[in-house]
C-alpha positions as CSV (number, residue, x, y, z in Angstrom):
1,X,-10.0,-14.5,-1.0
2,X,-9.1,-11.1,0.4
3,X,-6.3,-12.7,2.5
4,X,-4.9,-14.4,-0.6
5,X,-5.1,-11.2,-2.6
6,X,-3.3,-9.4,0.2
7,X,-0.6,-12.0,0.2
8,X,-0.2,-11.8,-3.5
9,X,0.0,-8.0,-3.5
10,X,3.2,-8.2,-1.3
11,X,5.1,-10.2,-3.9
12,X,8.2,-8.4,-5.1
13,X,8.3,-10.1,-8.5
14,X,5.7,-10.9,-11.1
15,X,5.3,-14.2,-13.0
16,X,6.7,-12.6,-16.1
17,X,9.8,-11.2,-14.4
18,X,10.5,-14.4,-12.6
19,X,10.1,-16.4,-15.8
20,X,12.5,-14.1,-17.6
21,X,14.9,-14.4,-14.6
22,X,14.9,-18.2,-14.9
23,X,15.3,-18.2,-18.7
24,X,18.1,-15.6,-18.6
25,X,19.9,-17.8,-16.1
26,X,19.6,-20.8,-18.5
27,X,21.3,-18.7,-21.2
28,X,23.9,-17.4,-18.7
29,X,24.8,-20.7,-17.0
30,X,24.3,-23.3,-19.7
31,X,24.1,-22.1,-23.4
32,X,24.1,-25.7,-24.5
33,X,20.9,-26.4,-22.5
34,X,19.3,-23.2,-24.0
35,X,20.1,-24.4,-27.5
36,X,18.7,-27.9,-26.9
37,X,15.5,-26.3,-25.6
38,X,15.3,-24.1,-28.7
39,X,15.6,-27.2,-30.9
40,X,12.9,-29.1,-29.1
41,X,10.3,-26.3,-29.5
42,X,9.7,-26.4,-33.3
43,X,9.9,-30.2,-33.4
44,X,7.2,-30.6,-30.7
45,X,4.9,-28.4,-33.0
46,X,5.8,-30.0,-36.4
47,X,5.2,-33.7,-35.3
48,X,1.5,-33.2,-34.3
49,X,0.9,-31.0,-37.3
50,X,2.1,-33.8,-39.6
51,X,-0.1,-36.3,-37.7
52,X,-3.3,-34.4,-38.3
53,X,-2.4,-33.8,-42.0
54,X,-1.6,-37.5,-42.6
55,X,-5.2,-38.8,-42.4
56,X,-6.3,-36.0,-44.7
57,X,-3.6,-36.9,-47.2
58,X,-4.6,-40.5,-47.0
59,X,-8.4,-39.9,-47.5
60,X,-7.8,-37.4,-50.3
61,X,-5.5,-39.8,-52.1
62,X,-8.0,-42.7,-51.8
63,X,-11.0,-40.6,-52.9
64,X,-9.1,-39.4,-56.0
65,X,-8.1,-43.0,-56.9
66,X,-4.4,-42.3,-57.0
67,X,-2.0,-45.1,-57.8
68,X,-0.4,-47.1,-55.1
69,X,3.0,-45.6,-55.8
70,X,1.7,-42.1,-55.5
71,X,-0.3,-43.0,-52.4
72,X,2.8,-44.5,-50.8
73,X,4.8,-41.4,-51.7
74,X,2.1,-39.1,-50.3
75,X,1.8,-40.8,-47.0
76,X,5.4,-42.1,-46.8
77,X,7.1,-38.7,-46.8
78,X,5.2,-37.4,-43.7
79,X,5.6,-40.8,-42.0
80,X,9.3,-40.8,-42.5
81,X,9.5,-37.2,-41.3
82,X,7.5,-38.1,-38.1
83,X,9.8,-41.0,-37.4
84,X,13.0,-39.0,-37.9
85,X,11.7,-36.0,-35.9
86,X,10.6,-38.3,-33.0
87,X,14.0,-40.0,-33.0
88,X,15.6,-36.5,-32.9
89,X,13.3,-35.4,-30.2
90,X,14.0,-38.4,-28.0
91,X,17.7,-37.8,-28.4
92,X,17.6,-34.2,-27.5
93,X,15.2,-34.8,-24.6
94,X,17.6,-37.4,-23.1
95,X,20.4,-34.9,-23.1
96,X,18.1,-32.2,-21.7
97,X,17.0,-34.5,-18.9
98,X,20.6,-34.7,-17.7
99,X,21.7,-31.1,-18.3
100,X,18.7,-29.5,-16.5
101,X,19.7,-31.2,-13.3
102,X,23.1,-29.3,-13.4
103,X,21.1,-26.2,-14.1
104,X,19.1,-26.7,-10.8
105,X,22.3,-27.4,-8.9
106,X,23.6,-24.0,-9.9
107,X,20.8,-22.6,-7.8
108,X,21.6,-25.0,-5.0
109,X,25.2,-23.8,-5.0
110,X,24.0,-20.2,-4.7
111,X,21.6,-21.3,-1.9
112,X,24.5,-23.0,0.0
113,X,26.8,-20.1,-0.6
114,X,24.2,-17.7,0.8
115,X,23.8,-19.7,4.0
116,X,27.6,-19.7,4.4
117,X,28.2,-16.1,3.5
118,X,25.2,-14.0,4.6
119,X,25.2,-12.1,7.8
120,X,24.6,-14.5,10.7
121,X,21.7,-12.3,11.8
122,X,19.8,-13.1,8.6
123,X,19.5,-16.8,9.4
124,X,19.5,-16.7,13.1
125,X,16.0,-17.4,14.6
126,X,12.7,-18.7,13.4
127,X,12.2,-16.1,10.6
128,X,15.6,-16.8,9.0
129,X,15.2,-20.6,9.2
130,X,11.7,-20.3,7.7
131,X,13.2,-18.4,4.7
132,X,15.8,-21.2,4.3
133,X,13.2,-23.9,4.4
134,X,10.9,-22.1,1.8
135,X,13.9,-21.5,-0.5
136,X,15.0,-25.2,-0.1
137,X,11.5,-26.3,-1.1
138,X,12.0,-24.4,-4.4
139,X,15.3,-26.1,-5.3
140,X,15.2,-29.4,-3.4
141,X,13.9,-31.9,-6.0
142,X,13.6,-32.6,-9.7
143,X,10.1,-31.3,-9.7
144,X,11.1,-28.0,-8.1
145,X,10.7,-24.8,-10.2
146,X,14.5,-24.3,-10.8
147,X,14.6,-27.6,-12.8
148,X,11.0,-28.0,-14.0
149,X,11.2,-24.6,-15.7
150,X,13.2,-26.2,-18.5
151,X,10.4,-28.5,-19.6
152,X,7.9,-25.8,-18.9
153,X,9.7,-23.3,-21.1
154,X,9.8,-25.8,-24.0
155,X,6.2,-26.8,-23.5
156,X,5.0,-23.2,-23.2
157,X,6.9,-22.0,-26.3
158,X,5.7,-25.0,-28.4
159,X,2.1,-24.5,-27.2
160,X,2.1,-20.8,-28.2
161,X,3.4,-21.6,-31.7
162,X,1.0,-24.5,-32.1
163,X,-1.9,-22.3,-30.8
164,X,-1.1,-19.7,-33.5
165,X,-0.8,-22.3,-36.3
166,X,-4.0,-24.2,-35.4
167,X,-6.0,-21.1,-34.8
168,X,-5.3,-20.2,-38.4
169,X,-6.6,-23.6,-39.6
170,X,-9.7,-23.5,-37.4
171,X,-10.6,-19.9,-38.3
172,X,-11.4,-21.2,-41.8
173,X,-14.4,-23.1,-40.3
174,X,-15.7,-20.2,-38.1
175,X,-13.9,-17.6,-36.0
176,X,-16.5,-18.2,-33.1
177,X,-15.0,-21.7,-32.5
178,X,-11.6,-20.1,-31.8
179,X,-13.2,-17.5,-29.5
180,X,-15.2,-20.1,-27.6
181,X,-12.2,-22.3,-27.0
182,X,-10.1,-19.3,-25.8
183,X,-12.9,-18.1,-23.4
184,X,-13.2,-21.5,-21.8
185,X,-9.4,-21.7,-21.5
186,X,-9.3,-18.3,-19.8
187,X,-11.8,-19.5,-17.2
188,X,-9.6,-22.5,-16.7
189,X,-6.6,-20.3,-16.3
190,X,-8.2,-18.1,-13.7
191,X,-9.3,-21.1,-11.6
192,X,-5.7,-22.5,-11.8
193,X,-4.3,-19.1,-10.8
194,X,-6.5,-19.0,-7.7
195,X,-5.3,-22.5,-6.8
196,X,-1.6,-21.5,-7.2
197,X,-2.0,-18.5,-5.0
198,X,-3.8,-20.6,-2.3
199,X,-1.0,-23.2,-2.4
200,X,1.6,-20.4,-2.0
201,X,-0.2,-19.0,1.0
202,X,-0.5,-22.6,2.4
203,X,3.3,-22.9,2.1
204,X,3.6,-20.6,5.2
205,X,1.8,-23.3,7.1
206,X,3.8,-26.2,5.6
207,X,7.3,-24.7,5.9
208,X,7.5,-24.7,9.8
209,X,5.9,-28.2,10.0
210,X,8.4,-29.5,7.4
211,X,11.2,-27.9,9.5
212,X,10.0,-29.7,12.6
213,X,9.7,-33.1,10.8
214,X,13.2,-32.6,9.4
215,X,14.5,-32.0,12.9
216,X,12.8,-35.2,14.2
217,X,14.2,-37.2,11.2
218,X,17.7,-35.9,11.8
219,X,17.7,-36.4,15.6
220,X,16.4,-39.9,15.5
221,X,19.4,-40.9,13.4
222,X,21.9,-38.7,15.3
223,X,24.7,-40.5,17.0
224,X,24.8,-38.2,20.0
225,X,21.1,-38.1,20.8
226,X,20.8,-41.9,20.5
227,X,22.0,-42.4,24.2
228,X,19.4,-40.0,25.7
229,X,16.6,-41.4,23.6
230,X,17.2,-44.9,25.0
231,X,18.0,-44.0,28.6
232,X,15.2,-41.5,29.0
233,X,12.7,-43.3,26.8
234,X,12.5,-40.3,24.5
235,X,11.5,-42.5,21.5
236,X,7.8,-42.2,22.6
237,X,8.1,-38.4,22.5
238,X,9.7,-38.5,19.0
239,X,7.0,-40.9,17.8
240,X,4.2,-38.8,19.2
241,X,5.7,-35.5,17.8
242,X,6.2,-37.1,14.4
243,X,2.7,-38.3,14.4
244,X,1.3,-34.9,15.4
245,X,3.3,-33.0,12.8
246,X,2.6,-35.6,10.1
247,X,-1.1,-35.2,10.8
248,X,-0.7,-31.4,10.5
249,X,1.2,-31.8,7.3
250,X,-1.4,-34.1,5.8
251,X,-4.2,-31.7,6.9
252,X,-2.6,-28.8,5.0
253,X,-1.6,-31.0,2.0
254,X,-5.3,-32.1,1.8
255,X,-6.3,-28.5,1.5
256,X,-4.0,-28.3,-1.5
257,X,-5.4,-31.5,-3.0
258,X,-9.0,-30.4,-2.5
259,X,-8.3,-27.2,-4.4
260,X,-6.7,-29.2,-7.2
261,X,-9.7,-31.5,-7.3
262,X,-11.9,-28.4,-7.7
263,X,-9.7,-27.2,-10.5
264,X,-9.7,-30.5,-12.3
265,X,-13.6,-30.7,-12.0
266,X,-13.9,-27.2,-13.6
267,X,-11.4,-28.2,-16.3
268,X,-13.3,-31.4,-17.1
269,X,-16.6,-29.6,-17.4
270,X,-15.2,-27.0,-19.7
271,X,-13.6,-29.6,-21.9
272,X,-17.0,-31.4,-22.1
273,X,-18.8,-28.3,-23.2
274,X,-16.1,-27.3,-25.6
275,X,-16.0,-30.7,-27.3
276,X,-19.8,-31.0,-27.6
277,X,-20.1,-27.6,-29.2
278,X,-17.1,-27.7,-31.6
279,X,-17.6,-31.3,-32.8
280,X,-21.3,-30.7,-33.2
281,X,-20.5,-27.8,-35.4
282,X,-18.2,-29.9,-37.5
283,X,-20.7,-32.7,-37.9
284,X,-23.3,-30.2,-39.0
285,X,-20.9,-28.9,-41.8
286,X,-20.3,-32.5,-43.1
287,X,-24.0,-33.5,-43.0
288,X,-25.6,-30.3,-44.3
289,X,-22.9,-28.3,-46.1
290,X,-21.1,-31.1,-47.9
291,X,-17.7,-30.6,-46.3
292,X,-15.1,-33.0,-47.9
293,X,-14.3,-36.0,-45.6
294,X,-10.6,-35.2,-45.8
295,X,-11.2,-31.6,-44.6
296,X,-13.5,-32.9,-41.8
297,X,-10.8,-35.2,-40.6
298,X,-8.2,-32.4,-40.8
299,X,-10.5,-29.9,-38.9
300,X,-11.5,-32.5,-36.4
301,X,-7.8,-33.1,-35.6
302,X,-7.1,-29.4,-35.7
303,X,-9.9,-28.7,-33.2
304,X,-8.6,-31.4,-30.9
305,X,-5.1,-30.2,-31.4
306,X,-6.1,-26.5,-30.8
307,X,-7.8,-27.5,-27.6
308,X,-4.7,-29.3,-26.5
309,X,-2.5,-26.4,-27.3
310,X,-4.8,-24.0,-25.5
311,X,-5.1,-26.3,-22.5
312,X,-1.4,-26.6,-22.5
313,X,-1.0,-22.8,-22.5
314,X,-3.4,-22.6,-19.5
315,X,-1.5,-25.3,-17.6
316,X,1.8,-23.6,-18.5
317,X,0.6,-20.3,-17.2
318,X,-0.8,-21.8,-14.0
319,X,2.4,-23.8,-13.5
320,X,4.5,-20.7,-14.2
321,X,2.4,-18.8,-11.6
322,X,3.1,-21.6,-9.1
323,X,6.8,-21.5,-10.1
324,X,6.9,-17.8,-9.7
325,X,5.6,-17.9,-6.1
326,X,8.3,-20.4,-5.3
327,X,11.0,-18.3,-7.1
328,X,9.8,-15.3,-5.1
329,X,10.8,-17.3,-1.9
330,X,14.1,-18.2,-3.5
331,X,14.9,-14.7,-4.6
332,X,13.8,-13.2,-1.3
333,X,16.3,-15.5,0.4
334,X,19.1,-15.0,-2.1
335,X,18.6,-11.3,-2.0
336,X,18.5,-10.9,1.8
337,X,20.4,-7.7,2.5
338,X,23.6,-7.8,4.6
339,X,23.8,-5.0,7.1
340,X,27.5,-5.3,7.7
341,X,30.0,-3.7,5.4
342,X,31.0,-6.0,2.6
343,X,33.0,-3.5,0.6
344,X,36.3,-1.7,1.4
345,X,36.7,-0.9,5.0
346,X,39.0,1.0,7.3
347,X,42.4,-0.6,7.9
348,X,42.7,-3.2,10.7
349,X,44.8,-2.3,13.7
350,X,48.5,-2.7,13.0
351,X,50.7,-4.9,15.2
352,X,51.9,-1.8,17.2
353,X,48.3,-0.9,17.9
354,X,47.5,-4.3,19.5
355,X,45.9,-5.4,21.7
356,X,42.6,-3.8,20.9
357,X,40.6,-1.2,22.7
358,X,36.8,-1.8,22.8
359,X,34.2,0.8,23.6
360,X,30.4,0.4,23.6
361,X,28.4,3.6,23.4
362,X,24.6,3.8,24.1
363,X,24.2,0.3,22.8
364,X,20.8,-1.2,22.2
365,X,19.8,-4.5,20.6
366,X,16.3,-5.9,20.0
367,X,15.8,-9.4,18.4
368,X,13.6,-9.3,15.3
369,X,10.0,-9.6,16.3
370,X,10.8,-9.0,20.0
371,X,8.8,-6.5,22.1
372,X,11.6,-5.4,24.3
373,X,15.3,-4.7,24.0
374,X,17.7,-7.4,25.1
375,X,20.6,-4.9,25.5
376,X,19.5,-1.5,26.8
377,X,21.6,1.7,26.7
378,X,24.8,-0.1,27.6
379,X,28.1,1.8,27.9
380,X,31.3,0.0,28.5
381,X,35.0,0.7,27.8
382,X,37.4,-2.3,27.7
383,X,41.0,-1.1,27.7
384,X,43.8,-2.6,25.6
385,X,44.8,-6.0,27.1
386,X,42.2,-5.8,29.8
387,X,40.6,-9.0,31.0
388,X,36.8,-8.6,31.5
389,X,34.4,-11.0,33.1
390,X,30.7,-10.8,32.2
391,X,28.4,-12.3,34.8
392,X,24.7,-12.4,35.6
393,X,21.8,-14.7,35.6
394,X,20.6,-16.5,32.4
395,X,18.9,-14.2,30.0
396,X,20.8,-11.1,31.2
397,X,22.2,-10.5,27.7
398,X,25.8,-11.8,28.1
399,X,26.0,-14.0,25.0
400,X,24.0,-11.4,23.0
401,X,26.6,-8.8,23.9
402,X,29.5,-11.0,22.8
403,X,27.7,-11.6,19.5
404,X,27.3,-7.8,19.0
405,X,31.0,-7.1,19.8
406,X,32.3,-9.8,17.4
407,X,30.0,-8.7,14.6
408,X,27.4,-11.5,14.4
409,X,24.7,-9.1,15.3
410,X,24.5,-5.4,14.4
411,X,23.3,-2.9,17.0
412,X,19.7,-1.7,16.8
413,X,21.0,1.6,18.2
414,X,24.4,2.9,19.4
415,X,27.9,2.1,18.3
416,X,30.8,-0.3,18.9
417,X,34.3,1.1,18.5
418,X,37.5,-1.0,18.0
419,X,40.6,1.2,18.6
420,X,38.4,4.3,18.2
421,X,36.9,3.2,14.8
422,X,33.3,2.2,14.4
423,X,32.9,-1.5,13.9
424,X,30.5,-0.8,11.0
425,X,33.3,0.9,9.1
426,X,35.5,-2.3,9.0
427,X,35.0,-4.8,6.2
428,X,32.9,-7.6,7.7
429,X,35.3,-10.5,6.9
430,X,38.3,-8.6,7.9
431,X,36.6,-7.6,11.1
432,X,36.0,-11.2,12.0
433,X,39.8,-11.8,12.0
434,X,40.0,-9.7,15.1
435,X,38.2,-12.3,17.2
436,X,38.9,-15.7,18.6
437,X,35.6,-16.9,20.1
438,X,34.5,-20.0,22.0
439,X,30.7,-20.3,22.2
440,X,28.6,-22.6,24.3
441,X,27.4,-24.5,21.2
442,X,30.1,-26.9,19.9
443,X,30.1,-28.3,16.4
444,X,32.7,-30.7,15.2
445,X,33.8,-31.2,11.6
446,X,34.2,-34.8,10.3
447,X,38.0,-34.3,9.9
448,X,41.0,-34.9,12.1
449,X,41.6,-33.2,15.5
450,X,44.3,-30.9,14.1
451,X,42.1,-29.9,11.1
452,X,39.2,-29.1,13.5
453,X,41.6,-26.8,15.4
454,X,43.5,-25.2,12.6
455,X,40.6,-25.1,10.0
456,X,43.3,-25.5,7.4
457,X,44.5,-28.2,5.0
458,X,47.1,-30.5,6.4
459,X,49.9,-28.8,4.4
460,X,49.1,-25.4,5.9
461,X,49.1,-26.5,9.6
462,X,51.9,-25.2,11.8
463,X,52.9,-28.3,13.9
464,X,54.8,-26.3,16.5
465,X,51.9,-23.9,17.0
466,X,49.5,-26.9,17.1
467,X,51.4,-28.6,19.9
468,X,51.6,-25.4,21.8
469,X,47.9,-24.8,21.8
470,X,47.1,-28.4,22.6
471,X,49.3,-28.1,25.7
472,X,47.8,-24.8,26.7
473,X,44.2,-26.1,26.4
474,X,45.0,-29.3,28.2
475,X,44.0,-31.5,25.3
476,X,47.4,-32.9,24.6
477,X,47.0,-35.5,27.3
478,X,44.1,-37.0,25.4
479,X,45.9,-36.7,22.0
480,X,49.0,-38.5,23.3
481,X,47.1,-41.7,24.1
482,X,45.4,-41.9,20.7
483,X,47.1,-44.2,18.2
484,X,46.9,-41.6,15.4
485,X,47.4,-38.7,17.8
486,X,46.2,-35.3,16.5
487,X,45.4,-36.9,13.1
488,X,42.6,-38.9,14.7
489,X,39.3,-38.5,13.0
490,X,36.2,-37.1,14.7
491,X,32.5,-37.7,14.3
492,X,31.8,-41.4,14.6
493,X,28.6,-41.2,12.5
494,X,30.8,-40.5,9.5
495,X,33.9,-42.6,10.0
496,X,34.2,-46.1,11.5
497,X,37.6,-45.3,13.0
498,X,36.6,-41.9,14.4
499,X,36.5,-41.3,18.1
500,X,34.0,-39.5,20.3
501,X,35.3,-36.7,22.6
502,X,33.7,-36.1,26.0
503,X,32.0,-32.8,26.7
504,X,35.1,-31.4,28.5
505,X,37.4,-32.6,25.7
506,X,35.3,-30.9,23.1
507,X,35.5,-27.6,25.1
508,X,39.3,-28.0,25.2
509,X,39.3,-28.6,21.5
510,X,37.3,-25.4,20.9
511,X,39.7,-23.5,23.2
512,X,42.6,-24.9,21.2
513,X,40.8,-23.6,18.0
514,X,40.5,-20.1,19.5
515,X,44.1,-20.1,20.6
516,X,45.4,-21.4,17.3
517,X,43.7,-18.5,15.5
518,X,45.5,-16.1,17.9
519,X,43.3,-13.1,17.2
520,X,43.9,-9.9,19.2
521,X,40.5,-10.2,21.0
522,X,39.6,-13.5,22.7
523,X,36.0,-14.1,23.9
524,X,35.1,-17.2,25.9
525,X,31.5,-18.0,26.6
526,X,31.4,-20.6,29.5
527,X,34.6,-22.3,28.2
528,X,35.0,-24.6,31.2
529,X,31.3,-25.5,31.9
530,X,31.9,-29.2,31.0
531,X,35.4,-29.5,32.7
532,X,36.1,-31.2,36.0
533,X,37.3,-28.9,38.8
534,X,40.9,-29.9,38.4
535,X,40.9,-29.3,34.6
536,X,39.0,-26.1,35.2
537,X,41.5,-24.9,37.7
538,X,44.4,-25.6,35.3
539,X,42.7,-23.5,32.7
540,X,42.3,-20.6,35.2
541,X,46.0,-20.9,36.2
542,X,47.0,-20.6,32.6
543,X,44.5,-17.8,31.8
544,X,47.1,-15.1,31.9
545,X,49.2,-17.1,29.4
546,X,46.1,-17.9,27.3
547,X,45.2,-14.2,26.9
548,X,48.7,-12.8,26.9
549,X,48.9,-9.6,24.8
550,X,45.2,-9.9,24.0
551,X,42.0,-8.2,25.2
552,X,39.8,-10.8,26.6
553,X,36.1,-11.1,27.5
554,X,35.1,-14.1,29.7
555,X,31.5,-15.2,30.5
556,X,30.9,-17.5,33.4
557,X,28.2,-18.5,35.8
558,X,30.8,-19.7,38.3
559,X,31.7,-16.5,40.0
560,X,34.7,-18.2,41.7
561,X,36.3,-18.2,38.2
562,X,36.2,-14.5,37.8
563,X,38.8,-13.6,40.3
564,X,41.6,-13.7,37.7
565,X,40.0,-11.0,35.6
566,X,40.9,-7.3,35.9
567,X,37.3,-6.3,36.0
568,X,33.9,-7.9,36.5
569,X,30.8,-6.6,34.8
570,X,27.5,-7.7,36.3
571,X,24.6,-7.6,33.8
572,X,20.9,-7.7,34.6
573,X,18.1,-7.3,32.0
574,X,20.5,-6.0,29.4
575,X,22.1,-3.3,31.6
576,X,25.3,-3.0,33.7
577,X,24.2,-2.8,37.3
578,X,27.6,-3.4,39.0
579,X,31.2,-3.1,37.9
580,X,34.6,-3.5,39.5
581,X,37.1,-6.2,40.6
582,X,36.1,-9.1,42.9
583,X,37.0,-7.3,46.1
584,X,35.2,-4.1,45.1
585,X,32.0,-5.9,44.3
586,X,32.1,-8.0,47.5
587,X,32.6,-4.8,49.5
588,X,29.7,-3.2,47.6
589,X,27.4,-5.8,49.1
590,X,25.2,-5.9,46.0
591,X,23.9,-8.5,43.7
592,X,27.3,-9.9,42.8
593,X,28.0,-10.6,46.4
594,X,24.6,-12.2,46.9
595,X,25.2,-14.5,43.9
596,X,28.7,-15.3,45.0
597,X,27.6,-16.1,48.6
598,X,24.8,-18.4,47.3
599,X,27.3,-20.3,45.1
600,X,30.0,-20.6,47.8
601,X,27.5,-21.6,50.5
602,X,27.5,-25.2,49.4
603,X,31.3,-25.4,49.6
604,X,31.7,-24.2,53.2
605,X,33.0,-26.6,55.7
606,X,30.2,-26.1,58.2
607,X,27.5,-27.4,55.9
608,X,28.2,-31.0,56.7
609,X,28.3,-30.3,60.4
610,X,25.0,-28.5,60.3
611,X,23.4,-31.4,58.5
612,X,24.8,-33.8,61.0
613,X,23.5,-31.8,64.0
């Protein structure tokens, strides 16, 4: 229990503030929905009130020997009112059912906008993905808090009003009955609150499991992974992993169910004691104190109704607590702080100031939760128009450094300067316009080749510029043989007439995308890894043209490809250990030369002779 209390104490928002947050958004986003909810509340109270008064009216009319006409009037008016109010309630509820979905979708829109707009660092890694999954669980279905709050708001408000009205009726019998029902309901509420907090804590166990199951579901139906699954018999692995994670999910879901069973048992026992005592008290009044039968029926219905209202309030409060815990996840996600400057920034370099100068001073970077720094006290000055190659073994920090320079990560310590101005002073979105980047990961949009490159609508695409970059990247040869040319659709899993590009062709497409943007700084992370040697050599031959009038940073594991760069920077363990052009580093006889010799060894002519000897 202490762990649960500790978890609860960390929550930024209370149940009350989260409930007000949700209701305020109903008013702000959909005033029609708010009005419909307000109309439902009194109707939900009046209908059961008329229903408990109807038997009393009928019994009193019969015992007083009223005429048939008066009897019909006495019971006809409330019956007609009940019918009309039920018809109105059904009509309003049908509209509410539709409009509350749109209300939830408002949150989903905010959720998606946050994914697309927040600093990349916020959603990069397990911690960021966990926040996304927990927030998605809060908005992903009709039963999620952001939609269910509508019915809960109506129910809670009507239960409160009904509780007050019925408490006034029952207090005429004896105030202790009201107190007893309230005390039993408070106990029920506390049990429900404990269960809600437990389920919230258990959500930390379920979120990563759900994320893994989601990955398995997506990959088993993914067009690209289908080949490997068949050729390498990966289906057994997917089945086993799905079985393992499903068992884990069932295990934690059972914990939730066991706590709910416990809560239901306590609720049932309290209802039993409550009914025995209250109904026994009423029977005693009829038998020994001559309570009129009509009053007995009224109070009998009032006690049952009061218990229902009170139980409803308890369930509402427990449900609101559960909702609140989910809303805390959603708000924590939506309110993730962006480190980069989103306001007015310093002016971008003017055309006469291009290409850009880049300077890294005392740069450190540590990934969230990591023990050690990935980048350690790195200092590097890249002059305007200079072509830099970053080399080193895997894990040296090359890609991390690129992400720091282009603004996807913010330095833990130290500064990055672009043309003498701190990168943190630029507006984030304006800063991104300075970079054309090709990363190792390639993601295609289900649109045409030219739209994937330009990332613009067809009307805004510059055809002349498009042809130029297709020729420069080497993709034009592929485009020419396609019936629809550059208007050919991509992603076969979406379109029947789409094509699938090879790994090398996708790299050429990404290179075309970077060239089309024509930013003053171009950064290429292993841009030729999937190309054949001839295509790779063609790219190297064109490298000066590709990076003309631009500062460029090139990452490659193939050291033979670094000769065309002005300077080579050798990284190891997040530090620069060697620096210079190819000849300088070969003459230095250091780690660069050792790696270069290891790679070139297998291309030497005497290898075949030695093997044949």
